C-alpha positions as CSV (number, residue, x, y, z in Angstrom):
1,M,12.3,122.5,-140.8
2,F,13.3,125.8,-142.4
3,K,13.7,127.4,-139.0
4,E,16.2,124.7,-138.0
5,L,18.0,125.2,-141.3
6,G,18.3,128.8,-140.6
7,A,19.6,128.1,-137.1
8,M,22.3,125.8,-138.6
9,M,23.3,128.4,-141.1
10,S,23.6,130.9,-138.4
11,L,25.8,128.5,-136.5
12,M,28.1,128.0,-139.5
13,G,28.6,131.7,-139.6
14,N,29.6,131.7,-135.9
15,R,31.8,128.7,-135.6
16,G,34.0,130.4,-133.0
17,K,31.1,130.6,-130.5
18,L,30.0,127.1,-131.3
19,K,33.6,125.8,-130.6
20,E,33.7,127.8,-127.4
21,E,30.4,126.4,-126.2
22,M,31.3,122.8,-127.1
23,E,34.6,123.2,-125.2
24,K,32.6,124.4,-122.1
25,L,30.3,121.5,-122.4
26,H,33.1,119.0,-122.7
27,A,34.7,120.5,-119.6
28,Q,31.3,120.0,-117.8
29,L,31.1,116.4,-118.7
30,G,33.8,115.5,-116.2
31,A,31.8,117.2,-113.4
32,I,28.6,115.2,-114.3
33,T,28.2,112.2,-112.1
34,A,25.5,109.5,-112.0
35,E,25.0,106.5,-109.8
36,G,23.4,103.2,-110.4
37,T,22.5,100.4,-108.0
38,A,21.6,96.8,-108.3
39,G,20.5,94.0,-106.1
40,A,18.9,96.2,-103.4
41,G,22.1,98.0,-102.9
42,Y,24.5,95.1,-103.1
43,V,26.4,96.9,-105.9
44,T,26.7,100.7,-106.5
45,A,28.5,102.1,-109.6
46,R,29.3,105.8,-110.3
47,V,30.2,107.1,-113.8
48,N,30.9,110.6,-115.1
49,G,29.5,112.5,-118.2
50,R,32.3,111.1,-120.3
51,L,31.0,107.6,-119.5
52,E,34.0,106.7,-117.5
53,V,33.4,104.4,-114.5
54,L,34.5,106.3,-111.4
55,S,33.9,103.6,-108.8
56,V,32.2,100.3,-108.2
57,K,31.3,99.3,-104.6
58,I,30.3,95.9,-103.5
59,A,28.5,95.5,-100.2
60,D,30.0,93.1,-97.7
61,D,26.7,91.2,-97.7
62,A,27.0,90.5,-101.4
63,M,30.5,89.1,-100.9
64,K,29.2,86.7,-98.3
65,L,26.8,85.1,-100.8
66,N,29.8,83.7,-102.6
67,D,27.9,83.8,-106.0
68,R,30.3,85.0,-108.6
69,E,27.9,84.9,-111.5
70,M,25.2,86.9,-109.7
71,L,27.8,89.4,-108.6
72,E,29.0,89.9,-112.2
73,D,25.4,90.4,-113.3
74,L,24.8,93.0,-110.5
75,V,27.9,94.9,-111.5
76,A,26.9,95.0,-115.1
77,A,23.3,96.2,-114.1
78,A,24.6,98.9,-111.8
79,V,27.0,100.2,-114.4
80,N,24.4,100.2,-117.1
81,Q,22.0,102.0,-114.9
82,A,24.6,104.7,-114.0
83,M,25.5,105.1,-117.7
84,A,21.8,105.6,-118.7
85,K,21.5,108.3,-116.0
86,A,24.7,110.0,-117.2
87,R,23.4,110.0,-120.8
88,E,20.2,111.7,-119.7
89,Q,22.2,114.4,-117.9
90,V,24.5,114.9,-120.9
91,A,21.5,115.3,-123.1
92,A,20.0,117.9,-120.8
93,A,23.3,119.8,-120.6
94,S,23.7,119.8,-124.4
95,G,20.0,120.8,-124.8
96,K,20.7,123.8,-122.5
97,M,23.7,124.7,-124.6
98,A,21.7,124.5,-127.8
99,E,19.0,126.7,-126.2
100,S,21.5,129.3,-125.0
101,M,22.7,129.5,-128.6
102,G,19.2,130.0,-130.0
103,L,19.0,126.5,-131.5
104,P,15.9,124.3,-131.5
105,P,16.0,121.6,-128.8
106,G,17.4,118.3,-130.0
107,L,19.3,119.9,-132.9
108,L,22.6,118.8,-131.5
109,G,21.4,115.3,-131.1
110,G,21.2,115.3,-127.3
111,G,24.9,115.3,-126.8
112,F,27.9,113.7,-128.4
113,P,27.8,110.9,-130.9
114,G,27.4,107.6,-129.1
115,L,25.9,109.3,-126.0
116,A,22.4,109.9,-127.2
């Protein structure tokens, strides 16, 4: 615990580097992409590290089923899966940033608020 407190105090004294590293991480978030699928590939969704939906693809076979409710559920499932994968990647990237700054893993909360 005291080790983490010391790391935080060190950070407070070097806010410029922290800000620079956070800006780098924020820039990297747009480059992170994750994909989720549902319904055996009927629906595929892609999101970025900012948790923005980049694309949703619906297979022709899914459209032929003519089942709106099922398709809506599959879209939600694919997007949720992609979001979960993106959160994992963001947590890993923020962990690497913390490590490069000499901070204990998890000290930054695994990413940005709302993404952990």
